[in-house]
PDB file of N, CA, C, O and CB in Angstrom:
ATOM      1  N   UNK A   1      -5.503  -1.512 -23.613  1.00  0.00           N
ATOM      2  CA  UNK A   1      -5.731  -1.047 -22.257  1.00  0.00           C
ATOM      3  C   UNK A   1      -4.442  -0.462 -21.693  1.00  0.00           C
ATOM      4  O   UNK A   1      -3.364  -0.640 -22.261  1.00  0.00           O
ATOM      5  CB  UNK A   1      -6.248  -2.194 -21.365  1.00  0.00           C
ATOM      6  N   UNK A   2      -4.566   0.229 -20.584  1.00  0.00           N
ATOM      7  CA  UNK A   2      -3.428   0.908 -19.993  1.00  0.00           C
ATOM      8  C   UNK A   2      -2.817   0.162 -18.827  1.00  0.00           C
ATOM      9  O   UNK A   2      -3.098  -1.012 -18.587  1.00  0.00           O
ATOM     10  CB  UNK A   2      -3.829   2.260 -19.552  1.00  0.00           C
ATOM     11  N   UNK A   3      -1.984   0.876 -18.119  1.00  0.00           N
ATOM     12  CA  UNK A   3      -1.289   0.350 -16.949  1.00  0.00           C
ATOM     13  C   UNK A   3      -1.986   0.863 -15.693  1.00  0.00           C
ATOM     14  O   UNK A   3      -2.222   2.064 -15.563  1.00  0.00           O
ATOM     15  CB  UNK A   3       0.216   0.758 -16.957  1.00  0.00           C
ATOM     16  N   UNK A   4      -2.313  -0.028 -14.776  1.00  0.00           N
ATOM     17  CA  UNK A   4      -2.844   0.341 -13.467  1.00  0.00           C
ATOM     18  C   UNK A   4      -1.741   0.055 -12.451  1.00  0.00           C
ATOM     19  O   UNK A   4      -1.378  -1.100 -12.228  1.00  0.00           O
ATOM     20  CB  UNK A   4      -4.179  -0.452 -13.123  1.00  0.00           C
ATOM     21  N   UNK A   5      -1.213   1.107 -11.841  1.00  0.00           N
ATOM     22  CA  UNK A   5      -0.098   0.956 -10.902  1.00  0.00           C
ATOM     23  C   UNK A   5      -0.538   1.387  -9.510  1.00  0.00           C
ATOM     24  O   UNK A   5      -1.112   2.460  -9.329  1.00  0.00           O
ATOM     25  CB  UNK A   5       1.132   1.782 -11.362  1.00  0.00           C
ATOM     26  N   UNK A   6      -0.262   0.541  -8.540  1.00  0.00           N
ATOM     27  CA  UNK A   6      -0.621   0.785  -7.148  1.00  0.00           C
ATOM     28  C   UNK A   6       0.651   0.730  -6.315  1.00  0.00           C
ATOM     29  O   UNK A   6       1.322  -0.301  -6.274  1.00  0.00           O
ATOM     30  CB  UNK A   6      -1.675  -0.253  -6.638  1.00  0.00           C
ATOM     31  N   UNK A   7       0.987   1.830  -5.651  1.00  0.00           N
ATOM     32  CA  UNK A   7       2.201   1.895  -4.840  1.00  0.00           C
ATOM     33  C   UNK A   7       1.812   2.145  -3.387  1.00  0.00           C
ATOM     34  O   UNK A   7       1.137   3.127  -3.076  1.00  0.00           O
ATOM     35  CB  UNK A   7       3.164   3.008  -5.358  1.00  0.00           C
ATOM     36  N   UNK A   8       2.241   1.253  -2.505  1.00  0.00           N
ATOM     37  CA  UNK A   8       2.019   1.421  -1.079  1.00  0.00           C
ATOM     38  C   UNK A   8       3.115   2.354  -0.571  1.00  0.00           C
ATOM     39  O   UNK A   8       4.301   2.075  -0.748  1.00  0.00           O
ATOM     40  CB  UNK A   8       2.027   0.036  -0.315  1.00  0.00           C
ATOM     41  N   UNK A   9       2.718   3.466   0.061  1.00  0.00           N
ATOM     42  CA  UNK A   9       3.690   4.451   0.536  1.00  0.00           C
ATOM     43  C   UNK A   9       3.372   4.863   1.976  1.00  0.00           C
ATOM     44  O   UNK A   9       2.217   4.872   2.403  1.00  0.00           O
ATOM     45  CB  UNK A   9       3.702   5.691  -0.390  1.00  0.00           C
ATOM     46  N   UNK A  10       4.434   5.202   2.705  1.00  0.00           N
ATOM     47  CA  UNK A  10       4.298   5.691   4.068  1.00  0.00           C
ATOM     48  C   UNK A  10       3.668   7.083   4.041  1.00  0.00           C
ATOM     49  O   UNK A  10       3.995   7.915   3.194  1.00  0.00           O
ATOM     50  CB  UNK A  10       5.675   5.718   4.789  1.00  0.00           C
ATOM     51  N   UNK A  11       2.759   7.315   4.988  1.00  0.00           N
ATOM     52  CA  UNK A  11       2.079   8.623   5.051  1.00  0.00           C
ATOM     53  C   UNK A  11       1.775   8.965   6.502  1.00  0.00           C
ATOM     54  O   UNK A  11       0.925   8.326   7.125  1.00  0.00           O
ATOM     55  CB  UNK A  11       0.764   8.616   4.206  1.00  0.00           C
ATOM     56  N   UNK A  12       2.439   9.935   7.031  1.00  0.00           N
ATOM     57  CA  UNK A  12       2.233  10.461   8.387  1.00  0.00           C
ATOM     58  C   UNK A  12       1.869   9.401   9.429  1.00  0.00           C
ATOM     59  O   UNK A  12       0.777   9.421   9.997  1.00  0.00           O
ATOM     60  CB  UNK A  12       1.156  11.496   8.355  1.00  0.00           C
ATOM     61  N   UNK A  13       2.785   8.492   9.663  1.00  0.00           N
ATOM     62  CA  UNK A  13       2.602   7.479  10.683  1.00  0.00           C
ATOM     63  C   UNK A  13       1.773   6.281  10.260  1.00  0.00           C
ATOM     64  O   UNK A  13       1.578   5.360  11.052  1.00  0.00           O
ATOM     65  CB  UNK A  13       1.983   8.090  11.853  1.00  0.00           C
ATOM     66  N   UNK A  14       1.290   6.274   9.046  1.00  0.00           N
ATOM     67  CA  UNK A  14       0.495   5.157   8.538  1.00  0.00           C
ATOM     68  C   UNK A  14       0.886   4.862   7.108  1.00  0.00           C
ATOM     69  O   UNK A  14       2.041   5.043   6.720  1.00  0.00           O
ATOM     70  CB  UNK A  14      -1.010   5.460   8.632  1.00  0.00           C
ATOM     71  N   UNK A  15      -0.071   4.410   6.329  1.00  0.00           N
ATOM     72  CA  UNK A  15       0.184   3.993   4.955  1.00  0.00           C
ATOM     73  C   UNK A  15      -0.962   4.410   4.052  1.00  0.00           C
ATOM     74  O   UNK A  15      -2.081   4.634   4.513  1.00  0.00           O
ATOM     75  CB  UNK A  15       0.395   2.479   4.878  1.00  0.00           C
ATOM     76  N   UNK A  16      -0.675   4.511   2.773  1.00  0.00           N
ATOM     77  CA  UNK A  16      -1.696   4.822   1.788  1.00  0.00           C
ATOM     78  C   UNK A  16      -1.357   4.108   0.488  1.00  0.00           C
ATOM     79  O   UNK A  16      -0.260   3.573   0.327  1.00  0.00           O
ATOM     80  CB  UNK A  16      -1.814   6.352   1.569  1.00  0.00           C
ATOM     81  N   UNK A  17      -2.308   4.107  -0.435  1.00  0.00           N
ATOM     82  CA  UNK A  17      -2.099   3.528  -1.758  1.00  0.00           C
ATOM     83  C   UNK A  17      -2.102   4.670  -2.755  1.00  0.00           C
ATOM     84  O   UNK A  17      -3.099   5.377  -2.901  1.00  0.00           O
ATOM     85  CB  UNK A  17      -3.195   2.458  -2.108  1.00  0.00           C
ATOM     86  N   UNK A  18      -0.979   4.848  -3.441  1.00  0.00           N
ATOM     87  CA  UNK A  18      -0.867   5.867  -4.473  1.00  0.00           C
ATOM     88  C   UNK A  18      -1.272   5.256  -5.804  1.00  0.00           C
ATOM     89  O   UNK A  18      -0.679   4.277  -6.259  1.00  0.00           O
ATOM     90  CB  UNK A  18       0.574   6.445  -4.540  1.00  0.00           C
ATOM     91  N   UNK A  19      -2.294   5.846  -6.427  1.00  0.00           N
ATOM     92  CA  UNK A  19      -2.806   5.354  -7.712  1.00  0.00           C
ATOM     93  C   UNK A  19      -3.276   6.555  -8.522  1.00  0.00           C
ATOM     94  O   UNK A  19      -4.084   7.351  -8.045  1.00  0.00           O
ATOM     95  CB  UNK A  19      -3.974   4.313  -7.512  1.00  0.00           C
ATOM     96  N   UNK A  20      -2.776   6.685  -9.738  1.00  0.00           N
ATOM     97  CA  UNK A  20      -3.124   7.802 -10.625  1.00  0.00           C
ATOM     98  C   UNK A  20      -2.894   9.156  -9.956  1.00  0.00           C
ATOM     99  O   UNK A  20      -3.679  10.086 -10.141  1.00  0.00           O
ATOM    100  CB  UNK A  20      -4.583   7.687 -11.066  1.00  0.00           C
ATOM    101  N   UNK A  21      -1.812   9.264  -9.175  1.00  0.00           N
ATOM    102  CA  UNK A  21      -1.465  10.527  -8.529  1.00  0.00           C
ATOM    103  C   UNK A  21      -2.311  10.868  -7.317  1.00  0.00           C
ATOM    104  O   UNK A  21      -2.195  11.965  -6.771  1.00  0.00           O
ATOM    105  CB  UNK A  21      -1.575  11.623  -9.510  1.00  0.00           C
ATOM    106  N   UNK A  22      -3.152   9.953  -6.894  1.00  0.00           N
ATOM    107  CA  UNK A  22      -4.053  10.204  -5.776  1.00  0.00           C
ATOM    108  C   UNK A  22      -3.806   9.187  -4.662  1.00  0.00           C
ATOM    109  O   UNK A  22      -3.543   8.014  -4.928  1.00  0.00           O
ATOM    110  CB  UNK A  22      -5.524  10.150  -6.241  1.00  0.00           C
ATOM    111  N   UNK A  23      -3.892   9.645  -3.423  1.00  0.00           N
ATOM    112  CA  UNK A  23      -3.753   8.778  -2.252  1.00  0.00           C
ATOM    113  C   UNK A  23      -4.890   9.141  -1.295  1.00  0.00           C
ATOM    114  O   UNK A  23      -4.706   9.931  -0.369  1.00  0.00           O
ATOM    115  CB  UNK A  23      -2.330   8.943  -1.559  1.00  0.00           C
ATOM    116  N   UNK A  24      -6.058   8.558  -1.531  1.00  0.00           N
ATOM    117  CA  UNK A  24      -7.270   9.004  -0.851  1.00  0.00           C
ATOM    118  C   UNK A  24      -7.547   8.375   0.514  1.00  0.00           C
ATOM    119  O   UNK A  24      -8.304   8.945   1.300  1.00  0.00           O
ATOM    120  CB  UNK A  24      -8.414   8.743  -1.719  1.00  0.00           C
ATOM    121  N   UNK A  25      -6.964   7.233   0.814  1.00  0.00           N
ATOM    122  CA  UNK A  25      -7.308   6.523   2.043  1.00  0.00           C
ATOM    123  C   UNK A  25      -6.072   6.269   2.897  1.00  0.00           C
ATOM    124  O   UNK A  25      -4.967   6.116   2.376  1.00  0.00           O
ATOM    125  CB  UNK A  25      -8.000   5.200   1.717  1.00  0.00           C
ATOM    126  N   UNK A  26      -6.266   6.227   4.199  1.00  0.00           N
ATOM    127  CA  UNK A  26      -5.183   5.955   5.144  1.00  0.00           C
ATOM    128  C   UNK A  26      -5.381   4.579   5.776  1.00  0.00           C
ATOM    129  O   UNK A  26      -6.508   4.167   6.052  1.00  0.00           O
ATOM    130  CB  UNK A  26      -5.118   7.052   6.237  1.00  0.00           C
ATOM    131  N   UNK A  27      -4.267   3.872   6.002  1.00  0.00           N
ATOM    132  CA  UNK A  27      -4.287   2.541   6.592  1.00  0.00           C
ATOM    133  C   UNK A  27      -3.257   2.480   7.710  1.00  0.00           C
ATOM    134  O   UNK A  27      -2.243   3.177   7.662  1.00  0.00           O
ATOM    135  CB  UNK A  27      -4.009   1.450   5.522  1.00  0.00           C
ATOM    136  N   UNK A  28      -3.513   1.650   8.718  1.00  0.00           N
ATOM    137  CA  UNK A  28      -2.592   1.524   9.853  1.00  0.00           C
ATOM    138  C   UNK A  28      -1.363   0.695   9.522  1.00  0.00           C
ATOM    139  O   UNK A  28      -0.297   0.910  10.099  1.00  0.00           O
ATOM    140  CB  UNK A  28      -3.305   0.910  11.030  1.00  0.00           C
ATOM    141  N   UNK A  29      -1.502  -0.263   8.585  1.00  0.00           N
ATOM    142  CA  UNK A  29      -0.384  -1.145   8.255  1.00  0.00           C
ATOM    143  C   UNK A  29      -0.199  -1.248   6.745  1.00  0.00           C
ATOM    144  O   UNK A  29      -1.108  -0.958   5.968  1.00  0.00           O
ATOM    145  CB  UNK A  29      -0.605  -2.539   8.854  1.00  0.00           C
ATOM    146  N   UNK A  30       1.000  -1.666   6.352  1.00  0.00           N
ATOM    147  CA  UNK A  30       1.257  -1.942   4.929  1.00  0.00           C
ATOM    148  C   UNK A  30       0.352  -3.059   4.452  1.00  0.00           C
ATOM    149  O   UNK A  30      -0.120  -3.033   3.315  1.00  0.00           O
ATOM    150  CB  UNK A  30       2.741  -2.317   4.692  1.00  0.00           C
ATOM    151  N   UNK A  31       0.106  -4.038   5.305  1.00  0.00           N
ATOM    152  CA  UNK A  31      -0.730  -5.170   4.922  1.00  0.00           C
ATOM    153  C   UNK A  31      -2.149  -4.717   4.564  1.00  0.00           C
ATOM    154  O   UNK A  31      -2.711  -5.175   3.569  1.00  0.00           O
ATOM    155  CB  UNK A  31      -0.775  -6.200   6.056  1.00  0.00           C
ATOM    156  N   UNK A  32      -2.723  -3.830   5.361  1.00  0.00           N
ATOM    157  CA  UNK A  32      -4.068  -3.325   5.071  1.00  0.00           C
ATOM    158  C   UNK A  32      -4.084  -2.542   3.763  1.00  0.00           C
ATOM    159  O   UNK A  32      -5.010  -2.678   2.964  1.00  0.00           O
ATOM    160  CB  UNK A  32      -4.570  -2.441   6.223  1.00  0.00           C
ATOM    161  N   UNK A  33      -3.065  -1.728   3.548  1.00  0.00           N
ATOM    162  CA  UNK A  33      -2.977  -0.968   2.295  1.00  0.00           C
ATOM    163  C   UNK A  33      -2.793  -1.921   1.113  1.00  0.00           C
ATOM    164  O   UNK A  33      -3.380  -1.716   0.050  1.00  0.00           O
ATOM    165  CB  UNK A  33      -1.805   0.053   2.351  1.00  0.00           C
ATOM    166  N   UNK A  34      -1.994  -2.944   1.297  1.00  0.00           N
ATOM    167  CA  UNK A  34      -1.778  -3.936   0.246  1.00  0.00           C
ATOM    168  C   UNK A  34      -3.082  -4.641  -0.119  1.00  0.00           C
ATOM    169  O   UNK A  34      -3.390  -4.807  -1.299  1.00  0.00           O
ATOM    170  CB  UNK A  34      -0.729  -4.962   0.691  1.00  0.00           C
ATOM    171  N   UNK A  35      -3.840  -5.051   0.879  1.00  0.00           N
ATOM    172  CA  UNK A  35      -5.104  -5.734   0.615  1.00  0.00           C
ATOM    173  C   UNK A  35      -6.068  -4.843  -0.168  1.00  0.00           C
ATOM    174  O   UNK A  35      -6.767  -5.319  -1.063  1.00  0.00           O
ATOM    175  CB  UNK A  35      -5.751  -6.175   1.929  1.00  0.00           C
ATOM    176  N   UNK A  36      -6.107  -3.555   0.163  1.00  0.00           N
ATOM    177  CA  UNK A  36      -6.956  -2.624  -0.581  1.00  0.00           C
ATOM    178  C   UNK A  36      -6.460  -2.474  -2.019  1.00  0.00           C
ATOM    179  O   UNK A  36      -7.257  -2.437  -2.956  1.00  0.00           O
ATOM    180  CB  UNK A  36      -6.992  -1.250   0.118  1.00  0.00           C
ATOM    181  N   UNK A  37      -5.146  -2.390  -2.186  1.00  0.00           N
ATOM    182  CA  UNK A  37      -4.570  -2.238  -3.526  1.00  0.00           C
ATOM    183  C   UNK A  37      -4.843  -3.467  -4.380  1.00  0.00           C
ATOM    184  O   UNK A  37      -5.163  -3.344  -5.563  1.00  0.00           O
ATOM    185  CB  UNK A  37      -3.059  -1.987  -3.437  1.00  0.00           C
ATOM    186  N   UNK A  38      -4.720  -4.649  -3.791  1.00  0.00           N
ATOM    187  CA  UNK A  38      -4.935  -5.882  -4.545  1.00  0.00           C
ATOM    188  C   UNK A  38      -6.403  -6.019  -4.953  1.00  0.00           C
ATOM    189  O   UNK A  38      -6.698  -6.520  -6.038  1.00  0.00           O
ATOM    190  CB  UNK A  38      -4.498  -7.102  -3.715  1.00  0.00           C
ATOM    191  N   UNK A  39      -7.311  -5.583  -4.104  1.00  0.00           N
ATOM    192  CA  UNK A  39      -8.732  -5.620  -4.474  1.00  0.00           C
ATOM    193  C   UNK A  39      -8.982  -4.724  -5.687  1.00  0.00           C
ATOM    194  O   UNK A  39      -9.691  -5.117  -6.614  1.00  0.00           O
ATOM    195  CB  UNK A  39      -9.624  -5.175  -3.280  1.00  0.00           C
ATOM    196  N   UNK A  40      -8.403  -3.526  -5.683  1.00  0.00           N
ATOM    197  CA  UNK A  40      -8.547  -2.623  -6.822  1.00  0.00           C
ATOM    198  C   UNK A  40      -7.840  -3.185  -8.053  1.00  0.00           C
ATOM    199  O   UNK A  40      -8.348  -3.074  -9.169  1.00  0.00           O
ATOM    200  CB  UNK A  40      -7.990  -1.233  -6.478  1.00  0.00           C
ATOM    201  N   UNK A  41      -6.673  -3.785  -7.851  1.00  0.00           N
ATOM    202  CA  UNK A  41      -5.918  -4.366  -8.963  1.00  0.00           C
ATOM    203  C   UNK A  41      -6.683  -5.512  -9.605  1.00  0.00           C
ATOM    204  O   UNK A  41      -6.612  -5.701 -10.819  1.00  0.00           O
ATOM    205  CB  UNK A  41      -4.551  -4.854  -8.484  1.00  0.00           C
ATOM    206  N   UNK A  42      -7.404  -6.271  -8.811  1.00  0.00           N
ATOM    207  CA  UNK A  42      -8.198  -7.375  -9.338  1.00  0.00           C
ATOM    208  C   UNK A  42      -9.242  -6.868 -10.329  1.00  0.00           C
ATOM    209  O   UNK A  42      -9.457  -7.478 -11.377  1.00  0.00           O
ATOM    210  CB  UNK A  42      -8.877  -8.138  -8.195  1.00  0.00           C
ATOM    211  N   UNK A  43      -9.879  -5.770 -10.003  1.00  0.00           N
ATOM    212  CA  UNK A  43     -10.847  -5.161 -10.915  1.00  0.00           C
ATOM    213  C   UNK A  43     -10.153  -4.674 -12.183  1.00  0.00           C
ATOM    214  O   UNK A  43     -10.673  -4.851 -13.285  1.00  0.00           O
ATOM    215  CB  UNK A  43     -11.582  -3.994 -10.227  1.00  0.00           C
ATOM    216  N   UNK A  44      -8.986  -4.063 -12.030  1.00  0.00           N
ATOM    217  CA  UNK A  44      -8.235  -3.568 -13.191  1.00  0.00           C
ATOM    218  C   UNK A  44      -7.847  -4.709 -14.133  1.00  0.00           C
ATOM    219  O   UNK A  44      -7.867  -4.548 -15.353  1.00  0.00           O
ATOM    220  CB  UNK A  44      -6.976  -2.819 -12.731  1.00  0.00           C
ATOM    221  N   UNK A  45      -7.492  -5.861 -13.562  1.00  0.00           N
ATOM    222  CA  UNK A  45      -7.157  -7.029 -14.387  1.00  0.00           C
ATOM    223  C   UNK A  45      -8.373  -7.455 -15.199  1.00  0.00           C
ATOM    224  O   UNK A  45      -8.266  -7.750 -16.389  1.00  0.00           O
ATOM    225  CB  UNK A  45      -6.656  -8.207 -13.505  1.00  0.00           C
ATOM    226  N   UNK A  46      -9.526  -7.485 -14.545  1.00  0.00           N
ATOM    227  CA  UNK A  46     -10.756  -7.874 -15.244  1.00  0.00           C
ATOM    228  C   UNK A  46     -11.092  -6.924 -16.388  1.00  0.00           C
ATOM    229  O   UNK A  46     -11.740  -7.304 -17.363  1.00  0.00           O
ATOM    230  CB  UNK A  46     -11.919  -7.924 -14.266  1.00  0.00           C
ATOM    231  N   UNK A  47     -10.636  -5.681 -16.244  1.00  0.00           N
ATOM    232  CA  UNK A  47     -10.877  -4.684 -17.291  1.00  0.00           C
ATOM    233  C   UNK A  47      -9.819  -4.735 -18.388  1.00  0.00           C
ATOM    234  O   UNK A  47      -9.899  -3.988 -19.363  1.00  0.00           O
ATOM    235  CB  UNK A  47     -10.917  -3.290 -16.685  1.00  0.00           C
ATOM    236  N   UNK A  48      -8.827  -5.615 -18.235  1.00  0.00           N
ATOM    237  CA  UNK A  48      -7.816  -5.806 -19.263  1.00  0.00           C
ATOM    238  C   UNK A  48      -6.541  -5.000 -19.102  1.00  0.00           C
ATOM    239  O   UNK A  48      -5.707  -4.988 -20.008  1.00  0.00           O
ATOM    240  CB  UNK A  48      -8.397  -5.491 -20.552  1.00  0.00           C
ATOM    241  N   UNK A  49      -6.367  -4.328 -17.980  1.00  0.00           N
ATOM    242  CA  UNK A  49      -5.168  -3.514 -17.753  1.00  0.00           C
ATOM    243  C   UNK A  49      -3.966  -4.368 -17.346  1.00  0.00           C
ATOM    244  O   UNK A  49      -4.120  -5.433 -16.749  1.00  0.00           O
ATOM    245  CB  UNK A  49      -5.443  -2.464 -16.678  1.00  0.00           C
ATOM    246  N   UNK A  50      -2.789  -3.892 -17.673  1.00  0.00           N
ATOM    247  CA  UNK A  50      -1.564  -4.404 -17.064  1.00  0.00           C
ATOM    248  C   UNK A  50      -1.540  -3.837 -15.648  1.00  0.00           C
ATOM    249  O   UNK A  50      -1.909  -2.681 -15.444  1.00  0.00           O
ATOM    250  CB  UNK A  50      -0.256  -3.999 -17.896  1.00  0.00           C
ATOM    251  N   UNK A  51      -1.114  -4.630 -14.669  1.00  0.00           N
ATOM    252  CA  UNK A  51      -1.153  -4.195 -13.271  1.00  0.00           C
ATOM    253  C   UNK A  51       0.217  -4.343 -12.623  1.00  0.00           C
ATOM    254  O   UNK A  51       0.891  -5.359 -12.791  1.00  0.00           O
ATOM    255  CB  UNK A  51      -2.201  -4.998 -12.484  1.00  0.00           C
ATOM    256  N   UNK A  52       0.619  -3.308 -11.877  1.00  0.00           N
ATOM    257  CA  UNK A  52       1.833  -3.344 -11.058  1.00  0.00           C
ATOM    258  C   UNK A  52       1.439  -2.947  -9.636  1.00  0.00           C
ATOM    259  O   UNK A  52       0.737  -1.956  -9.435  1.00  0.00           O
ATOM    260  CB  UNK A  52       2.954  -2.386 -11.634  1.00  0.00           C
ATOM    261  N   UNK A  53       1.893  -3.725  -8.652  1.00  0.00           N
ATOM    262  CA  UNK A  53       1.683  -3.405  -7.243  1.00  0.00           C
ATOM    263  C   UNK A  53       3.049  -3.420  -6.578  1.00  0.00           C
ATOM    264  O   UNK A  53       3.795  -4.390  -6.716  1.00  0.00           O
ATOM    265  CB  UNK A  53       0.689  -4.418  -6.550  1.00  0.00           C
ATOM    266  N   UNK A  54       3.388  -2.351  -5.855  1.00  0.00           N
ATOM    267  CA  UNK A  54       4.678  -2.326  -5.159  1.00  0.00           C
ATOM    268  C   UNK A  54       4.474  -1.999  -3.682  1.00  0.00           C
ATOM    269  O   UNK A  54       3.633  -1.181  -3.311  1.00  0.00           O
ATOM    270  CB  UNK A  54       5.632  -1.295  -5.809  1.00  0.00           C
ATOM    271  N   UNK A  55       5.273  -2.669  -2.858  1.00  0.00           N
ATOM    272  CA  UNK A  55       5.209  -2.493  -1.412  1.00  0.00           C
ATOM    273  C   UNK A  55       6.639  -2.380  -0.890  1.00  0.00           C
ATOM    274  O   UNK A  55       7.470  -3.233  -1.204  1.00  0.00           O
ATOM    275  CB  UNK A  55       4.440  -3.679  -0.722  1.00  0.00           C
ATOM    276  N   UNK A  56       6.948  -1.344  -0.096  1.00  0.00           N
ATOM    277  CA  UNK A  56       8.311  -1.211   0.420  1.00  0.00           C
ATOM    278  C   UNK A  56       8.615  -2.266   1.482  1.00  0.00           C
ATOM    279  O   UNK A  56       7.707  -2.853   2.072  1.00  0.00           O
ATOM    280  CB  UNK A  56       8.522   0.189   1.000  1.00  0.00           C
ATOM    281  N   UNK A  57       9.889  -2.493   1.711  1.00  0.00           N
ATOM    282  CA  UNK A  57      10.334  -3.459   2.714  1.00  0.00           C
ATOM    283  C   UNK A  57      10.309  -2.886   4.121  1.00  0.00           C
ATOM    284  O   UNK A  57       9.775  -1.804   4.365  1.00  0.00           O
ATOM    285  CB  UNK A  57      11.727  -3.937   2.389  1.00  0.00           C
ATOM    286  N   UNK A  58      10.891  -3.629   5.025  1.00  0.00           N
ATOM    287  CA  UNK A  58      10.912  -3.286   6.447  1.00  0.00           C
ATOM    288  C   UNK A  58      11.526  -1.914   6.734  1.00  0.00           C
ATOM    289  O   UNK A  58      11.154  -1.267   7.713  1.00  0.00           O
ATOM    290  CB  UNK A  58      11.671  -4.337   7.204  1.00  0.00           C
ATOM    291  N   UNK A  59      12.460  -1.467   5.894  1.00  0.00           N
ATOM    292  CA  UNK A  59      13.164  -0.213   6.157  1.00  0.00           C
ATOM    293  C   UNK A  59      12.266   1.017   6.031  1.00  0.00           C
ATOM    294  O   UNK A  59      12.632   2.090   6.510  1.00  0.00           O
ATOM    295  CB  UNK A  59      14.330  -0.080   5.215  1.00  0.00           C
ATOM    296  N   UNK A  60      11.118   0.886   5.406  1.00  0.00           N
ATOM    297  CA  UNK A  60      10.208   2.024   5.239  1.00  0.00           C
ATOM    298  C   UNK A  60       9.260   2.131   6.426  1.00  0.00           C
ATOM    299  O   UNK A  60       9.033   1.156   7.143  1.00  0.00           O
ATOM    300  CB  UNK A  60       9.406   1.892   3.929  1.00  0.00           C
ATOM    301  N   UNK A  61       8.720   3.303   6.621  1.00  0.00           N
ATOM    302  CA  UNK A  61       7.709   3.484   7.667  1.00  0.00           C
ATOM    303  C   UNK A  61       8.281   3.335   9.052  1.00  0.00           C
ATOM    304  O   UNK A  61       9.226   4.036   9.413  1.00  0.00           O
ATOM    305  CB  UNK A  61       6.589   2.504   7.484  1.00  0.00           C
ATOM    306  N   UNK A  62       7.725   2.435   9.836  1.00  0.00           N
ATOM    307  CA  UNK A  62       8.101   2.267  11.238  1.00  0.00           C
ATOM    308  C   UNK A  62       9.160   1.194  11.466  1.00  0.00           C
ATOM    309  O   UNK A  62       9.375   0.768  12.600  1.00  0.00           O
ATOM    310  CB  UNK A  62       6.888   1.936  12.042  1.00  0.00           C
ATOM    311  N   UNK A  63       9.817   0.759  10.405  1.00  0.00           N
ATOM    312  CA  UNK A  63      10.866  -0.263  10.486  1.00  0.00           C
ATOM    313  C   UNK A  63      10.367  -1.573  11.080  1.00  0.00           C
ATOM    314  O   UNK A  63      11.103  -2.245  11.802  1.00  0.00           O
ATOM    315  CB  UNK A  63      12.022   0.252  11.308  1.00  0.00           C
ATOM    316  N   UNK A  64       9.126  -1.940  10.782  1.00  0.00           N
ATOM    317  CA  UNK A  64       8.578  -3.236  11.158  1.00  0.00           C
ATOM    318  C   UNK A  64       8.082  -3.915   9.886  1.00  0.00           C
ATOM    319  O   UNK A  64       7.842  -3.250   8.879  1.00  0.00           O
ATOM    320  CB  UNK A  64       7.426  -3.090  12.217  1.00  0.00           C
ATOM    321  N   UNK A  65       7.931  -5.210   9.929  1.00  0.00           N
ATOM    322  CA  UNK A  65       7.532  -5.961   8.732  1.00  0.00           C
ATOM    323  C   UNK A  65       6.216  -5.459   8.146  1.00  0.00           C
ATOM    324  O   UNK A  65       6.097  -5.317   6.929  1.00  0.00           O
ATOM    325  CB  UNK A  65       7.409  -7.440   9.061  1.00  0.00           C
ATOM    326  N   UNK A  66       5.235  -5.191   8.991  1.00  0.00           N
ATOM    327  CA  UNK A  66       3.937  -4.735   8.498  1.00  0.00           C
ATOM    328  C   UNK A  66       3.789  -3.225   8.549  1.00  0.00           C
ATOM    329  O   UNK A  66       2.773  -2.687   8.109  1.00  0.00           O
ATOM    330  CB  UNK A  66       2.833  -5.373   9.293  1.00  0.00           C
ATOM    331  N   UNK A  67       4.797  -2.531   9.085  1.00  0.00           N
ATOM    332  CA  UNK A  67       4.771  -1.082   9.121  1.00  0.00           C
ATOM    333  C   UNK A  67       3.889  -0.505  10.205  1.00  0.00           C
ATOM    334  O   UNK A  67       3.647   0.701  10.225  1.00  0.00           O
ATOM    335  CB  UNK A  67       4.329  -0.569   7.819  1.00  0.00           C
ATOM    336  N   UNK A  68       3.395  -1.352  11.119  1.00  0.00           N
ATOM    337  CA  UNK A  68       2.540  -0.879  12.207  1.00  0.00           C
ATOM    338  C   UNK A  68       3.390  -0.230  13.285  1.00  0.00           C
ATOM    339  O   UNK A  68       4.565  -0.559  13.450  1.00  0.00           O
ATOM    340  CB  UNK A  68       1.708  -2.036  12.799  1.00  0.00           C
ATOM    341  N   UNK A  69       2.791   0.680  14.006  1.00  0.00           N
ATOM    342  CA  UNK A  69       3.487   1.288  15.129  1.00  0.00           C
ATOM    343  C   UNK A  69       3.677   0.241  16.203  1.00  0.00           C
ATOM    344  O   UNK A  69       2.753  -0.512  16.508  1.00  0.00           O
ATOM    345  CB  UNK A  69       2.714   2.509  15.678  1.00  0.00           C
ATOM    346  N   UNK A  70       4.867   0.185  16.781  1.00  0.00           N
ATOM    347  CA  UNK A  70       5.131  -0.754  17.873  1.00  0.00           C
ATOM    348  C   UNK A  70       4.484  -0.220  19.152  1.00  0.00           C
ATOM    349  O   UNK A  70       4.516   0.982  19.413  1.00  0.00           O
ATOM    350  CB  UNK A  70       6.670  -0.967  18.074  1.00  0.00           C
ATOM    351  N   UNK A  71       3.898  -1.117  19.945  1.00  0.00           N
ATOM    352  CA  UNK A  71       3.411  -0.676  21.262  1.00  0.00           C
ATOM    353  C   UNK A  71       4.595  -0.150  22.073  1.00  0.00           C
ATOM    354  O   UNK A  71       5.730  -0.590  21.884  1.00  0.00           O
ATOM    355  CB  UNK A  71       2.688  -1.848  22.026  1.00  0.00           C
ATOM    356  N   UNK A  72       4.328   0.777  22.960  1.00  0.00           N
ATOM    357  CA  UNK A  72       5.386   1.361  23.764  1.00  0.00           C
ATOM    358  C   UNK A  72       6.143   0.265  24.522  1.00  0.00           C
ATOM    359  O   UNK A  72       5.533  -0.593  25.161  1.00  0.00           O
ATOM    360  CB  UNK A  72       4.807   2.398  24.745  1.00  0.00           C
ATOM    361  N   UNK A  73       7.452   0.303  24.444  1.00  0.00           N
ATOM    362  CA  UNK A  73       8.292  -0.656  25.140  1.00  0.00           C
ATOM    363  C   UNK A  73       8.624  -1.903  24.329  1.00  0.00           C
ATOM    364  O   UNK A  73       9.468  -2.697  24.746  1.00  0.00           O
ATOM    365  CB  UNK A  73       7.630  -1.058  26.398  1.00  0.00           C
ATOM    366  N   UNK A  74       7.985  -2.091  23.190  1.00  0.00           N
ATOM    367  CA  UNK A  74       8.280  -3.257  22.356  1.00  0.00           C
ATOM    368  C   UNK A  74       9.575  -3.009  21.598  1.00  0.00           C
ATOM    369  O   UNK A  74       9.916  -1.859  21.320  1.00  0.00           O
ATOM    370  CB  UNK A  74       7.111  -3.554  21.369  1.00  0.00           C
ATOM    371  N   UNK A  75      10.309  -4.078  21.256  1.00  0.00           N
ATOM    372  CA  UNK A  75      11.576  -3.897  20.532  1.00  0.00           C
ATOM    373  C   UNK A  75      11.368  -3.384  19.126  1.00  0.00           C
ATOM    374  O   UNK A  75      12.335  -3.182  18.392  1.00  0.00           O
ATOM    375  CB  UNK A  75      12.341  -5.199  20.481  1.00  0.00           C
TER     376      UNK A  75
END
């Protein structure tokens, strides 16, 4: 079996999951994108693939832990 790689990446104010060169869905937070990636990765594991999931740290996106936009006036 092959490698199934899921990379959470910043995309125009939100997040997406890059897989096989495609980023088809948009998410408001890194956490939401991560949950979608892990669901897909779970299926890939069942199919016998090696799986890699990567998520950037706080420095990516909106500089918040979950990558969500801060409400106006929030630190």
